[in-house]
N, C-alpha and C positions, 0 to 999 in steps of 0.2 A: 276671485282668483278662476282663471279658466283653466280647468284640468286639461285642456286639449293643447296647452301650449306650454311645453316642458322647458322652453327657452326663455319665458318671462323672468324679468328682474324681480326677484323677491327680496325685500329688505326687512330684517328682523330687527327691531330695537328692543334691546335687553336680553342677556346671555345667562338667564336663570334656568330653571327646570321646565317652564313652559316653552320659553323661547329655543333652547337647544334641543328639547324633544321633538318640538314642530321642525327645525332645522334638519336633524338627523332623519326623521320620518320622510320628509319631502325629498331630501337628497336620493334616499334608498328607493324612493318612487321614479326617480330618473329626473328631477328638476335639477338642471346644471347650472343656475346662476343665482345662488343665493348667498346674501352677505349679511352678517351679523354685526350689529353694533353695540358697544357699550362703553362704559367708562373705563373699564379694565377688563383683561382676559379673563374668563372664568377659571375657577370660581372667583367670583367678584367678592372682595373682601368685605364689604357690609351688606351683601345680598342674603335674603332669607334663606336662598338654596345653599349657602355656604355654610361651613363649620365642622367639627370633628363628629356630629352625631344628628340623625333624624330618627324619629320614632316610625317603626313600620307595623301596622295592625290594620285589621279589617273591622273592628268592632263599631258598628255605625247603627243606629236607629233606622236610619235611610235606606230602604231596598236596594236602590240604584248605586250609591256609594259603596253599601256593602259588597256588593257583587264586583263591582270594579275593583275595590281595594282587595278583596280577595283574590281577584284575578292578577293584580299587581304583586300580591304576597307570593304567590305561586311561581311567579317570574323572578321575583327576589330570591327564591329558595333553588334556582337552577345554577349550574355551575358557572354561567356566564358572569354572575354577580359574586362569586366566590371571592373573598379578600375585601369585599365592600359590605357585604351584609352579614349579620350575626345574629343567629337565633337567640331570643332571650324571653322569659315568661313576663307576661304583663298583669298587674292587679290594677283593678278599677275600683276605686270607693268615691263615696260623695254623700252618703246618707245624711250627712248633718244639715242638708239644706233641702227645701222642695225641689229646686231644679236638678239638684243631683241624684234625689230619689228619682225623679221622673226620667233622668238620663238612662241612670241603671236599668230601670224596668224597661224601658223602650229598647235599650241594646240588647238585652238578654233575650227580649221577645223576638227581636229580628234574628238572633243568632239560633234561637230554637226553631224559628220557621224555616231556617235554611240546614236544620239539623248539624249546624257545627257545633262541637263540644267545648264546653267551658266548666269550671267547678265553682259553685257557689260557696263563698266565704260569709258565714252567717256571724262570725264575730272575731275579735281580735286574735284570741286562741287559735282558730284555725288557720288565719294567715300565718302566724307564727310558727306553727306546726310544720308548714309547708316550706317555709322561708326563715328560719331561725336568725338569721343575719338581721332582721328588722328587729331592733332594740328597743325602739321607742314605743308610745303608746298608741301609734297609728291614730287614725282619724277619731276624734272624739265620739264618745258613745251617742246614740248607739251605732256602732260599725257595722257595716255590711257591704258587700261588693262581690266580685267575681275575681277568678283567675282564668287567664286563657294563656296556654302553652304556645299557641299557633301564633308567635309575633315576633319581634325583633327589633334591631336598629340597623341603620346604614351609616358608614363614613361617608358622609356629604361631600365633603371635598374631593375624595376619591371617586366617588360616582360621577361628580360632576366632570371632573378631570377627564374621566373615561369617555363620558358622551360627548365631551369637546373634541378629544382624539378621534372619536368615530365620525364626528362631523368633518374633520379636517382629512381624513381618510377618503371621505366620500366626495370631497371637493368643494366644501363650504369655505367661503372667506369670512375672515373676521378683521375687524378695524376697531382699536380700542384707544385710550387715552382721551385727550381733548378733541382730537378728529372724530372719534367715535361717540362723543357726548352729545346726544340730540336735544335740541333747545326749542324746536318748531318744525312747522311744516309749510311748504310752499304749495299752494292750490290753484286751481284753474277757475274759471268762472262757474263750473259745473259741480264744484267742491269736490273734485278728483283730486288726490295729492298727487304732485309732480315729483317733488323731492323733499327730502329732510334737510334741516339745517343743525349743524354743529358748532361746537364753540369756536372752532377754528376750521379754515379751508371753505372750499366752494360747497354748495348744495350738493347732496347725494340723490341721484335721481332714481327712479324705481316704476314698477307696473303694479305691484301688490305690495303691502305694506303690513307687517304684523307688529302690534303695540303689546309686547311681552315685558314690560318694564317694571313690574312689580309695585312697589310703594312708591315708585317714582312717575309711573303711568298717569297719574291725574293729574300732573304737572304740565303734562303737554296736550290733553284735550278736556272738554266738558264730560263730566261724568254723571250728571244728572242725580246726584245724591245716592249712586248706586254703589259707591265703594267710600271706604274712610280707611286712611293709613294711621295705624297704632303701632307703638312701640312697646314690645314686651321685654320683661327683665332675664338675664341668663347669668348663671354664676358658673365658676370653674374652681375645683379645690384640688390642688396636689396632694397626692397620696404617696406614702411611703411605700418600698418595695414590700414591706410586710403588710401594710395595709391593703395593697393590691391584692394579695393573697386572701386575706381575711374577707374582702368585701367582692371577691371575683364572682360569687353567685348572688349578688344583689338583683332582684327583679327590677324592671320597670315598674313604677307605682305612680300612680295619677290619683290626685283627690280633686274631682270635679266641683267640690265646695269652695275650695280655695284656689284653683287652678294650677297647683303644684303637681309636676312631674319631673321624674329623673330618670337616668340611664344607668347601666352598669358602668363600671369603671372602664376608661379607654385605655386598653393595654399600652398602645404604641406611646401614648404621652404620659401615662401615668395620672389622669385627670379624672375625677368625678364631676361630671356635669349635670345640673338640674336648672330648672326654669318655671316660670309662671306662665299659663295659658289663661290670661284673664282678659279685663276689659282694657287695660293698656293704657297708654298715654298719648296725647295727640300733639302736635307741633305746627301752629300756624305759621305758614311761610312769612318771611319779612318783606317788606315793600323793596329791598334792594336786591332780592334774589332774583335769578334769571328762570323766568317761568312764562311759558306761552299761555297757561290758563291760570288765571286769578280768582277763578271761583272755588278751587279746591279748599277743603276745610284744613287740611294736614298734609304735611309732606317732610320726609327728612331732607338734610342738607344735601345740595346736588353733587358738590365735589367731595368725593370720599377721602377719608384718610386710608393709609396703607393697610390699616387693620381697624376692626372697631375699636372705639375709644374705651379706656377702662373707666367706665362710669355707670352706675344707674341711679335712680333717685333715692334719697335714704329710706322712704318708706318702701319701696321696691326692695331694698336690700334687707329691710326687716322681715318681709313676708318670705324672702328665700330662706333666711336662717330658721324662720318658724317652722316652714316645712321640713327642713334638714332636722330640725330638734323632732319632728313627729316620727320619722322613721329611723335617724342614726343620731340620738342626742349628742353621743360622745364627740360628734365632729361640729357641733351647731356653733360653736364659738372660735372656731379655728380661722385664721386670716384667709381669705380667698386669694386665689392665683390671679383672677381676673374677674371683672364684671362686665356686663356688656348689655346693649339694648338690640334687640331683633325685631326689624319693621316687618309687619303684616299688612296685607291689602285685604281688608274685612269687607264683606258684603252684609246686607241686611239679614239675609237668610242663612248665611255661611256658604253658598252655593257659588261655584265658579262661574266665569264669564267666558264663554266661547263663541263670539258672535262679531258680526260687524257692525261697526260704530254708526249710529243713526246720522251724523253729521258728514260722514265722508264715504264716498261710494266704495273706495278700495283700501279702507283701513279696517283690518280685523283685529279686535282685542281679545287676548287669550291671557288669562290669569286669575286674579282675586283668590289667590290660594287660601285665604281666610284662616291660615296656621295649619291647615292639614292637606296641603297640596303635594308635597314632598314624595311622599310614599308611593304615590302614583307614578313615579318617574318611567318604569318599564313599560307602560302601556299608555302613557300620557300622549305620546306622539300620534298613535293610531286615532286617538278621538279628535286631537287637534286638526289633524289632515281630514277627517270626515266633517268637522265643524267647518273649515275653510271652503269645502266642496257643498255645505250645505246639505251633507248627508247623514246627519246624525239620526239616531231613532227619535222618533217625535218624544217620548217623554225626556230625553237628555237636550234636546232642542228647546224645548220649554223651560227646563230648569236652568239651562245655561244662557238664556237669552239675555241679550243687552237691555236692562230695563229703563225706562225712563218715567214711568209712572210715579217713582219714589220723589220726584224733583220738587213738588210741592208741598211735600209732608215734613214736618218740623223735625222728627226724631224718629227714625226707622232702624236705629242700629241697637236694637234691644237684644240682639243675640240669637244662637241657635240652640240654647240650651248647654252648649259646652263650656261656657265661661264662668269663673267664679272669682270671688273677692270682692275688694273695694269697686266703688264705681269709676268709669274711665274718667280722668282729668288732664288738663292741659300742663304742659310742662312749663316751669316758671322761669323768668329770665336768668336766673342764676344756674338752673339746670340746662338751659338751652346753651350757655355759653360754653359748657363742658363737652358739648357735642362736637 
């Protein structure tokens, strides 16, 4: 990307949080020829940036992420995001496994280094004294964890709709549907991309291309084993008006030993949402699918439904009910309003990627949110812009580089310490058919 040519044609493939944040930032800097392509207008129905809620917190063991997430949290708390962001306390536990213990210890150490306040919870009684709405046994003994009151959640669909509208106000163009569904690239003899190919219509030309397609990105270019697409289970339970009052002070609660986390009730919809941040499920693409890159190990279907399918694997539903029984056993056997899969783009270390692709001179890869990228929305565009101009601070440029050294390693996806529960597995044919 040439920062001296504001009239260059910038084509952004993928209208999730990374793509929209980059589009908004670049347009605000005076780049006047930006086109965003996606299968649907944002918020995209099956994208990981959409839905009624996303957790906003800055509890990280890594000092870089802690600092940037705290910066983002402070932005979320400003009037600009009023109506999208809702403060809520966050409880983290997970002492029932070695990695859960290590995560809590390293996270609290990082918070202490930054002199950021939190309250230790030494046992179940301490947690229930602060939040008596928690009626379950909580994490199995020995329970311990902490409470951070500087946290909250964002209505993801509203936030994405707002950033989309910001882009439109700034002159960013959008192309969606089959005409906006990218299936490949056209390159010249020096591996410079000239245009993208879509499901229908002529190729779309550009000067600089940003690939921010999330879980679908690995279907377009070789990723050298640096990303893996996984599906995570999500559940929605409808509450009565009386229950909305009863559970209105429910804290966000995460058990890193099992992967469980929940949100407070969503007032507008009357829904209680919870999910598993675990090892997830993979889906090997079929031979009949339209893919530019056949080397990727996992990918969601390219053509989306108008909304996420009402389905998760049976073992995923069992884990959701077990987590609900841990905190609110009186709701654990209720019928769910809906079940769904959310597609992550994981990296071996949990780090994002913001770097130019090694095979194409003018293709920038931005994303690999690894299940924790959305919270950075208010500041993400700044970092995407710096990365595009190769101006990131050295520590972040190193952390977010496009790595090719994983290519020859058999299994590098051992996690960043935040995943819990059973090992990752492939969806079986019966489960795939339900997608």
